[in-house]
N, C-alpha and C positions, 0 to 999 in steps of 0.2 A: 504493500500500500504506500510505500515511500514515494513512488512516482506520482500517485494521485494526490497525496498530501502536498507535494511540491507544486503540482499543477494548480491545485486549489489556492495555495498561498500566493502564487504569482498573480492570480486574478484579484485577490484582496489587495495586494501591494499596488498593482497597476491601477485599480479603481481609486485607491487613496491618492496616489500621485496625480492621476488625471483630474480628480475632483478639486485638488488644491490648485492646479493650473487653471481650472475653470473659474475659480474665484478671482484670479488675477487678470482676467481679460474683460473688456467691455462687452455689453450686450450686443452691440452692433456687429461684433465679430462671431457671434454664435451662429448666424446664418452660414457663414463661411465654413465653420466646423461641421454643421449639419450637411451641407452640400458635399464636403469632402468625404464624410462618413457614408453618405448615400452612394456616391460614386465608387468608393472602395468596396462596399457590400455588393453592389451590382456587378462590379468587375470580378470579385471572387466567385460569385454565383455563376456568371457566364463562363468563367474559366473552368469551373467544375463541370458545367454542362458540356462544353466543347471537348474536354478531355475524356469524359465518360461515355458520351453518346456513340463514338465510333466503335467502342468495345462492347456495347450493349448487345446481348444475344436475344433480347425480347423487346423489340422496338415499340411495341404497343403497351408494354407494362407501365411505363412511366405516365402515359396518357391516362390509362385506367386508374392508376394510383392517385394521380392528382384529382381526377374527377370524383372517385369514390371517397377519398380522404377528405376532400373539401366539403362534400355533402354531409359526411358524418360529423365533421367539425362544426358545420353550420347548424346542424340539428342539436348538437350538444352546446352550441354557443360558447365555445372555449374562449374566444377572444374577449367577449364582453365580461365574462366572469373573471378572467385574468386582469383585465383593466380596472374592474371595480375593486379588486383586491389591492392592486398596485396604487390606485388613486388614494388610498388611505394614507399613503406616505406624503400626500400633499403636492405631488408632482404629476401633472396630467400627461406630460410627454414621456415619462419614464417607461411606460408600458411598451411603447414602440422600440425604444433603445434596448430594453431588457429582453424582449422577444428576439431581436436581432443578435444580441449577445449570446443567448442560449443556443441559437442555431449555429453561430460561428464557433462556440466553444465545444459543443457536444457532437454535432453532426460532421464528423471528419474522420478520415482513415486513422490518423494518429490517436485521436481520442477514443476510438473504438478498439483498435488492435493493440494500443498501448497497454491497457490493463490486462489483456490476455497474455501478452509477451511478458509482462511483469509477474503475473501469477504462475505461469507455467515454466518460464525460462529464467525468472529472476533478473530480467533485463529491463531497466527503466529508461533506455535510450529514447524510445518513442515519446514517453511521457515527459521527459526532461526537455526534449525538443518542442513538444506541444506547449509545455508550460512557458517556454521562452517566447513563443509566438503569441500566446494568450496574454503575456505580460504587456506586450506592445499594444495588442488589440484592446485590452481593457483600459489602458491609459487613454487611448484615442476616444473610446466610447464614453468613458467617464468625463473627459474634457468637454464632451457635448451634453451628456445627460446627467452627470453628477455621480455622487457616491452610491446611489441606488443600484448601479451596475454590479456592485459587490454582491447583490442578492443572487447573481448567477453562480457564485462560487459554491454554495451548498448544493445547488441543483447539479452542478458538474460533479461534485463529490459523490452524491447519491448515484448518479448515472455511471460514473467510472467504477465506483465501489460495487455496484450490482454486477457489472460486467466482470470485475475481478473475482467475485465470489462464484460466479457461474462460468468461469473461464473453461473449465473442463468440458462442460456441455456445449458451449458456444463455439469452441475451436473448429469443430468439423462443420458446423452450420454456416459460419462466416466465410463462405467461399469467395474467390475472386469475382465470380459472376454476381453474387449477392452484393458485394461491396460496390461494384460498378453501378448497379441499379440504385443502391442507397445514395451513392454520391451524386448520381444524376438527378434524383428527386430533391436531395438536399440542396443542390445547386440552384434549382428552380425556386425553392423557398427562400434561400439567401438573396437571390436576385430580386425576388418579389419584395423583400424587406428593403433593399436598396432603392427600388423604384418608389416605394411608399415614403421613404425618408425624403426623397427628392420631390415628392408631391406631384409626380407625373400621373400616377394612378394609385388610389388607395386600396391596398390589399389587406385583408384580415389574415395575416400570415399564420397566426396561431390556430385559426380554424382549418388551416391546411395541413397542420402537423400530423393528423391521422394518416395522411398519404404515405408516411414513412412506414406504417404498419402493414400496408398492403403487400409490398414485395416480401416482407418477413413471412406473412401468411402464405403467399404464393410458394416460396421456397420451402416452407415447412410442409405444406401439402405435397410438394414435389418429392421431398425426401421420404415421406410416408408411403407414397405410391410406389416409389422405386424400391 
């Protein structure tokens, strides 16, 4: 768990540093930071899409996943419930930044394979690398949205901790093909967050999160059938 603890700590440190920086800049520069964050998120998402799509063996799966997942999320109204919870902090914009942070921190190859590598091979290289990247990302996010971005840290800890504990069962399930499909869908969700931050089109990204469960269900059924 050392790697996960390190990764969680970097988000806390980055959020603190970024929030201190936020207090030192004028309000008129906040728009610049929001635009930069939106462009960065959109770019990361598009990069994940373009890298994963050529390797996808199931070209219709991501379309079905986004459609089914978004419908489920809309029925459950995840976005509104999350924003109502976050609004209790007194920051109405935090929900958007926090949802983007959770996607960036949790839905990535390093964040998923890292705990498995740590549990089975006692190798924390992936998690140390991921933690370093998350340090920078959390600083940038917190400089725009404030210290509330630190709330993503316990979510990451629970996410990676669960994968760590279930590593023995998940190792055979997390095939290269599954990770490709997950990265592809994750790329669309991150890109959607970036577009929302830029105010080009408002996406309720959290309502789209169940899309990540569809390929998991597909590959689980595929394993059972085989």
